[in-house]
C-alpha positions as CSV (number, residue, x, y, z in Angstrom):
1,M,-27.2,-14.2,17.2
2,E,-29.0,-11.1,15.5
3,K,-28.9,-9.2,19.3
4,R,-25.9,-10.7,20.5
5,I,-23.6,-9.6,17.6
6,P,-24.8,-6.0,16.4
7,F,-23.8,-4.6,13.0
8,I,-21.4,-1.8,12.8
9,P,-23.4,1.3,13.5
10,R,-23.5,3.8,11.0
11,D,-21.3,6.6,13.1
12,E,-18.7,4.4,12.8
13,F,-18.7,4.1,9.0
14,E,-18.9,7.8,8.6
15,A,-15.5,8.3,11.0
16,R,-14.1,5.7,8.7
17,Q,-14.8,7.7,5.7
18,E,-13.5,11.0,7.3
19,T,-10.4,9.5,8.1
20,A,-10.0,7.8,4.8
21,R,-10.7,11.4,3.4
22,K,-8.0,12.8,5.7
23,R,-5.2,10.3,4.5
24,T,-6.3,10.4,0.7
25,R,-5.7,14.2,1.2
26,E,-2.3,13.6,2.9
27,A,-1.6,11.3,0.1
28,G,-2.0,14.2,-2.5
29,L,-5.0,12.7,-4.2
30,D,-8.6,14.3,-4.8
31,G,-10.3,11.1,-3.8
32,I,-10.2,7.2,-3.8
33,I,-12.1,4.6,-5.9
34,V,-12.7,1.6,-3.8
35,I,-13.6,-1.7,-5.4
36,G,-14.8,-4.7,-3.7
37,G,-15.9,-8.3,-4.8
38,P,-18.5,-10.6,-3.5
39,F,-19.6,-11.0,-0.1
40,Y,-17.8,-14.2,0.2
41,D,-14.6,-13.5,-1.7
42,R,-12.7,-9.9,-1.1
43,P,-15.4,-7.5,-0.3
44,G,-13.2,-5.9,2.6
45,D,-12.3,-2.7,1.4
46,L,-15.7,-1.7,0.0
47,A,-17.4,-2.9,3.2
48,Y,-15.3,-1.4,5.5
49,L,-16.1,1.9,3.9
50,T,-19.8,1.4,3.4
51,G,-21.3,-1.3,5.0
52,H,-22.1,-3.2,1.4
53,Y,-21.4,-6.6,0.5
54,P,-22.2,-7.3,-3.0
55,P,-24.7,-10.1,-2.9
56,F,-24.3,-11.4,-6.5
57,P,-21.4,-13.8,-7.6
58,S,-19.1,-12.4,-10.0
59,V,-19.8,-13.6,-13.4
60,N,-18.7,-13.4,-17.1
61,F,-19.1,-10.1,-18.7
62,H,-21.8,-10.7,-21.3
63,G,-23.8,-8.2,-23.3
64,E,-25.1,-5.3,-20.6
65,F,-24.0,-7.1,-17.7
66,R,-20.9,-5.6,-16.9
67,G,-19.4,-6.2,-13.5
68,L,-22.0,-8.4,-11.6
69,G,-20.7,-9.4,-8.3
70,F,-18.7,-6.2,-7.6
71,G,-19.1,-2.8,-6.2
72,I,-17.3,0.5,-6.6
73,F,-17.1,3.3,-4.0
74,V,-16.2,6.9,-4.9
75,L,-15.0,8.9,-1.9
76,P,-13.8,12.4,-2.8
77,V,-12.0,14.2,-0.5
78,S,-14.4,16.8,-0.3
79,G,-18.4,16.6,-1.4
80,G,-20.5,13.6,-1.5
81,A,-19.8,9.9,-1.9
82,S,-21.1,7.5,-4.4
83,L,-21.7,3.7,-4.4
84,I,-22.2,1.9,-7.6
85,T,-24.0,-1.3,-7.0
86,D,-24.6,-4.3,-9.3
87,T,-28.3,-4.8,-8.3
88,Q,-31.0,-3.4,-6.1
89,A,-30.6,-6.1,-3.6
90,Y,-28.5,-4.2,-1.2
91,R,-29.3,-3.6,2.6
92,A,-30.6,0.2,2.5
93,E,-30.5,-0.2,6.2
94,F,-26.9,-0.7,6.6
95,V,-25.1,0.7,3.5
96,V,-23.6,4.3,4.3
97,S,-23.3,6.5,1.2
98,D,-24.5,9.9,0.1
99,E,-25.7,8.1,-3.2
100,I,-26.5,4.8,-4.4
101,R,-26.6,3.8,-8.1
102,A,-27.6,0.3,-8.9
103,T,-26.8,-0.7,-12.4
104,K,-26.1,-3.9,-14.8
105,N,-23.2,-2.2,-16.3
106,L,-21.1,-0.9,-13.3
107,P,-18.0,0.3,-15.4
108,A,-20.2,2.5,-17.5
109,T,-22.1,3.8,-14.4
110,F,-19.0,4.7,-12.7
111,R,-17.7,6.8,-15.7
112,E,-21.3,8.7,-15.2
113,S,-20.9,9.0,-12.1
114,L,-17.2,10.6,-12.3
115,R,-18.6,13.2,-14.6
116,D,-21.7,14.0,-12.5
117,M,-19.4,14.5,-9.5
118,G,-17.0,16.6,-11.4
119,L,-14.2,14.0,-10.8
120,A,-13.7,13.1,-14.6
121,S,-10.1,14.8,-14.5
122,A,-9.4,14.5,-10.8
123,N,-6.4,13.0,-9.4
124,L,-7.6,9.5,-8.1
125,G,-6.3,6.6,-6.3
126,I,-7.9,3.0,-6.7
127,V,-8.0,0.8,-3.7
128,G,-8.6,-2.8,-4.6
129,L,-6.9,-3.3,-7.9
130,E,-6.0,-6.7,-6.9
131,V,-9.7,-7.7,-6.5
132,A,-11.1,-6.6,-9.8
133,P,-10.5,-8.5,-13.1
134,W,-8.6,-6.5,-15.9
135,T,-11.6,-6.2,-18.0
136,F,-13.6,-4.4,-15.4
137,I,-10.3,-1.9,-14.7
138,T,-10.1,-1.2,-18.7
139,E,-13.8,-0.5,-18.8
140,M,-13.6,1.7,-16.2
141,G,-11.6,4.0,-18.3
142,I,-9.2,5.7,-16.0
143,P,-6.2,7.3,-17.9
144,D,-3.8,7.0,-15.0
145,I,-4.1,4.2,-12.5
146,R,-2.7,5.0,-9.3
147,P,-2.5,2.1,-6.5
148,A,-4.1,3.5,-3.1
149,D,-4.5,0.5,-0.9
150,S,-2.1,1.7,1.7
151,I,-4.8,4.3,2.6
152,L,-7.1,1.8,4.1
153,R,-4.5,-1.2,5.0
154,R,-3.4,0.8,8.0
155,M,-7.0,1.5,9.3
156,R,-8.4,-2.0,8.7
157,R,-5.4,-3.7,10.5
158,S,-6.3,-2.0,14.0
159,K,-9.6,-3.1,14.9
160,S,-12.3,-1.2,16.6
161,R,-14.2,-2.5,19.6
162,N,-17.0,-3.2,17.7
163,E,-15.2,-5.3,15.2
164,I,-13.5,-7.1,17.9
165,D,-17.0,-8.1,19.2
166,L,-18.0,-9.3,15.6
167,L,-15.0,-11.2,15.1
168,R,-15.4,-12.8,18.6
169,G,-19.1,-13.8,17.7
170,A,-17.8,-15.3,14.8
171,A,-15.1,-17.1,16.5
172,E,-17.8,-18.6,18.6
173,V,-19.8,-19.8,15.6
174,A,-16.8,-21.6,14.1
175,E,-16.2,-23.3,17.6
176,I,-19.7,-24.8,17.4
177,G,-19.3,-26.1,14.2
178,I,-15.8,-27.5,14.8
179,A,-17.2,-29.3,17.9
180,A,-20.0,-30.8,15.8
181,A,-17.4,-32.2,13.2
182,Q,-15.1,-33.2,15.9
183,A,-18.1,-35.3,17.7
184,A,-18.9,-36.6,14.4
185,V,-15.2,-38.1,14.0
186,A,-15.2,-42.1,13.9
187,P,-13.5,-44.8,11.8
188,G,-15.8,-45.7,8.9
189,R,-16.8,-42.4,8.3
190,T,-16.0,-40.1,5.3
191,E,-14.4,-36.8,5.5
192,G,-17.6,-35.5,3.5
193,E,-19.7,-36.7,6.2
194,I,-17.6,-34.7,8.7
195,C,-17.6,-31.7,6.8
196,G,-21.3,-31.7,6.5
197,E,-22.1,-31.9,10.4
198,G,-19.4,-28.9,10.8
199,V,-20.9,-26.9,8.2
200,R,-24.6,-27.6,9.1
201,A,-24.0,-26.6,12.7
202,S,-22.3,-23.5,12.0
203,L,-24.9,-22.2,9.5
204,A,-27.4,-23.1,12.0
205,A,-25.7,-21.0,14.6
206,G,-25.4,-17.9,12.4
207,A,-22.5,-18.2,9.8
208,D,-23.2,-16.2,6.6
209,F,-21.6,-19.0,4.9
210,V,-18.7,-21.3,5.1
211,R,-15.9,-21.0,2.8
212,C,-14.5,-24.3,3.1
213,L,-14.2,-27.2,6.1
214,R,-11.1,-28.6,5.1
215,V,-11.0,-32.2,6.4
216,L,-7.6,-33.7,5.9
217,S,-7.7,-37.4,7.2
218,G,-4.7,-39.6,7.7
219,P,-1.8,-38.9,5.2
220,Y,-3.6,-36.1,4.0
221,G,-3.0,-34.6,7.4
222,G,0.3,-33.7,6.3
223,L,-0.6,-31.1,3.6
224,P,-1.7,-27.5,4.5
225,H,-4.2,-27.5,1.6
226,R,-5.9,-29.8,-0.7
227,W,-8.9,-29.8,-3.2
228,P,-11.5,-30.8,-2.9
229,P,-11.2,-29.8,0.8
230,S,-13.2,-32.9,1.8
231,T,-13.4,-36.1,0.0
232,E,-15.1,-39.7,0.0
233,R,-11.9,-41.1,2.0
234,I,-13.1,-43.3,4.6
235,M,-11.2,-42.6,7.8
236,R,-9.3,-45.4,9.5
237,E,-8.8,-46.5,13.2
238,G,-5.4,-44.9,14.6
239,E,-5.1,-42.1,12.0
240,T,-5.5,-38.2,12.9
241,V,-7.6,-35.6,11.2
242,C,-7.0,-32.2,10.7
243,M,-10.0,-29.6,10.3
244,D,-9.5,-26.0,9.0
245,F,-12.9,-24.2,9.4
246,I,-13.3,-20.9,7.4
247,G,-16.2,-18.6,7.0
248,A,-17.9,-15.4,8.3
249,V,-20.7,-14.2,10.4
250,K,-22.1,-10.6,9.5
251,G,-19.2,-10.2,7.2
252,Y,-16.4,-10.8,9.8
253,Q,-14.4,-14.1,8.9
254,F,-13.6,-16.9,11.3
255,D,-10.6,-19.1,10.6
256,I,-9.7,-21.9,13.1
257,L,-8.3,-25.3,12.8
258,R,-7.9,-28.7,15.3
259,T,-6.6,-32.1,15.0
260,S,-8.6,-34.9,16.3
261,F,-7.7,-38.9,16.8
262,I,-10.0,-41.3,15.0
263,G,-10.3,-43.9,17.5
264,S,-7.5,-44.9,19.5
265,P,-4.1,-43.1,18.5
266,S,-0.8,-44.7,18.6
267,A,1.9,-43.3,21.1
268,E,3.3,-41.4,18.3
269,S,0.1,-39.9,16.9
270,R,-0.6,-38.8,20.4
271,R,3.2,-37.3,21.0
272,L,2.6,-35.5,17.6
273,V,-0.6,-34.0,18.5
274,E,0.3,-32.8,21.8
275,R,3.7,-31.3,20.6
276,A,1.4,-29.4,18.0
277,E,-1.4,-28.1,20.5
278,T,1.8,-27.0,22.9
279,A,3.5,-25.1,20.1
280,T,0.1,-23.0,19.3
281,E,0.0,-22.1,23.0
282,A,3.4,-21.3,23.2
283,A,2.9,-18.8,20.2
284,I,-0.2,-17.5,22.0
285,A,1.8,-16.7,25.1
286,A,4.3,-14.7,23.3
287,C,1.9,-12.1,21.9
288,G,1.6,-9.0,23.0
289,P,1.9,-5.2,21.7
290,G,5.5,-4.4,20.4
291,V,6.3,-8.1,20.1
292,P,8.0,-8.9,16.7
293,V,6.3,-11.7,14.8
294,R,9.4,-13.5,14.8
295,E,9.4,-13.9,18.4
296,V,6.2,-15.7,18.1
297,I,7.4,-18.0,15.4
298,R,10.2,-18.8,17.6
299,A,8.4,-19.4,20.6
300,A,6.4,-22.0,18.6
301,D,9.5,-23.3,16.6
302,D,11.3,-24.1,20.2
303,V,8.4,-26.4,21.2
304,I,8.4,-28.1,17.7
305,G,12.2,-28.5,17.7
306,R,12.3,-29.8,21.1
307,G,10.1,-32.6,20.1
308,G,12.1,-33.2,17.1
309,Y,9.8,-32.3,14.5
310,L,11.6,-29.2,13.3
311,E,11.9,-30.3,9.8
312,W,8.2,-30.6,9.3
313,R,7.2,-27.5,11.0
314,A,4.3,-25.7,9.0
315,K,5.9,-22.7,7.1
316,F,3.2,-20.3,7.8
317,T,2.6,-19.6,11.3
318,G,-0.5,-17.2,11.4
319,H,-2.1,-14.2,9.9
320,G,-4.5,-11.1,10.6
321,I,-8.0,-11.7,10.1
322,G,-11.3,-9.4,9.8
323,L,-13.1,-8.7,6.6
324,D,-10.8,-10.7,5.0
325,T,-9.8,-14.4,5.9
326,V,-6.1,-13.4,5.5
327,E,-5.0,-9.7,6.5
328,A,-1.9,-8.1,8.0
329,P,0.4,-8.9,10.0
330,F,1.4,-12.1,8.5
331,L,3.7,-14.2,10.6
332,M,6.2,-15.6,8.5
333,A,9.9,-16.2,9.3
334,E,11.1,-13.1,7.0
335,S,8.5,-10.5,8.2
336,D,9.5,-7.3,9.9
337,E,6.0,-7.0,11.5
338,V,5.5,-6.2,15.1
339,L,2.1,-6.9,16.7
340,E,0.1,-3.7,17.8
341,V,-3.1,-3.4,20.1
342,G,-6.2,-3.9,17.9
343,D,-4.2,-6.7,15.9
344,T,-6.4,-9.6,15.6
345,V,-4.3,-12.9,14.7
346,C,-4.9,-16.5,13.8
347,L,-2.0,-18.5,15.2
348,E,-1.4,-22.0,13.4
349,P,1.7,-23.3,13.8
350,G,1.9,-27.1,13.2
351,I,3.8,-30.3,12.3
352,L,3.1,-31.4,8.6
353,I,5.0,-34.9,7.7
354,R,4.0,-35.1,4.1
355,D,2.5,-38.6,2.9
356,V,2.2,-39.6,6.7
357,Q,0.2,-37.2,9.1
358,G,-0.1,-34.1,10.5
359,A,-1.3,-32.4,13.4
360,R,-2.3,-28.4,13.8
361,F,-4.2,-26.2,16.1
362,E,-5.3,-22.6,15.2
363,Y,-7.0,-20.1,17.7
364,E,-7.7,-16.3,17.0
365,V,-6.8,-13.7,19.4
366,V,-6.5,-10.0,19.8
367,I,-3.6,-8.2,21.0
368,T,-4.4,-5.8,24.0
369,E,-2.5,-3.3,26.1
370,A,-2.2,-6.3,28.6
371,G,-1.0,-8.9,26.1
372,C,-3.6,-11.0,24.2
373,E,-7.1,-12.4,24.4
374,R,-8.5,-15.5,23.2
375,L,-11.4,-14.6,21.0
376,A,-13.4,-17.9,21.7
377,S,-12.5,-20.9,23.9
378,P,-12.7,-24.7,22.3
379,L,-16.1,-26.5,23.3
380,R,-14.3,-29.8,23.3
381,S,-10.9,-30.7,24.5
382,P,-8.3,-30.7,21.5
383,G,-7.3,-33.8,20.4
384,G,-10.2,-35.6,21.4
């Protein structure tokens, strides 16, 4: 995996930082403060500009330990940038910052950095307010909080060729994991056993981590989510099982979903699964630059409606993916978004009949000048 899927090169991070400086200047700010969470939970903005993924889990503020699991990047419109990390355990060969300060107390070190950089009274915006806990924000001591997420959102939405290669590699790893899970499906096995097979295969193939592999069998397949993701429930002959697989490879996320039969399906179960699969294929066929997301949703809904399942259609048809599992654009009925070249999108229309069963297929595509391209192909036939 290491050779096939290279990390983002240094010059791309440097170009991102210069573009962010330009956009910050245009917003009338003197700089931005970028906050990122642990590598497995919302590091996106920080990782996008610096290549740093905080390696420690977020923990309670206790004594001198303040803000473990987070990172702060100070990017002024001119002058050097500073990264404040929670430990010395960062990947120096990948991190791109003029200065790196490792500390146990991130808010205190942040205040020191602003003074040292001559930015204590500067007009600064914050990217990542939704990521950091309130204690973290208040201890940073910023007198005037100016949200500035929009400066990076547009940049992050349009994926570079290197990012697309990483997302393709992540999707391929996900397909290996989901194929292993599908192959393990059988009457008498538990959801947890199937989950274990998929997670094991994906980690062996190069996944950084698996956020979850939801294995929703029988009536649970009629739910979009459930806690815990996989249980000790024993799967039964004739049921369907929906498997939603989320994780990351080299920081870039994967999110795919498949439905399989448990043993021999009933005629109704087969019809349901085939209709759901066809709806996803219709959504993919509708994608292209300049296409409103409502048209993609309509294409899937038309297929579901013709099968008589419209009242049970999944309410969420898809979303962007990148350094976060769920990014813009959001494929929801009320959205005015239009697909653009460089968007990477997870398409997941489905049919969810609560307390009965469900069927859903999710593939990742990138929007191209010519239309769209599937990032990875399934290693096993859907519904198998």
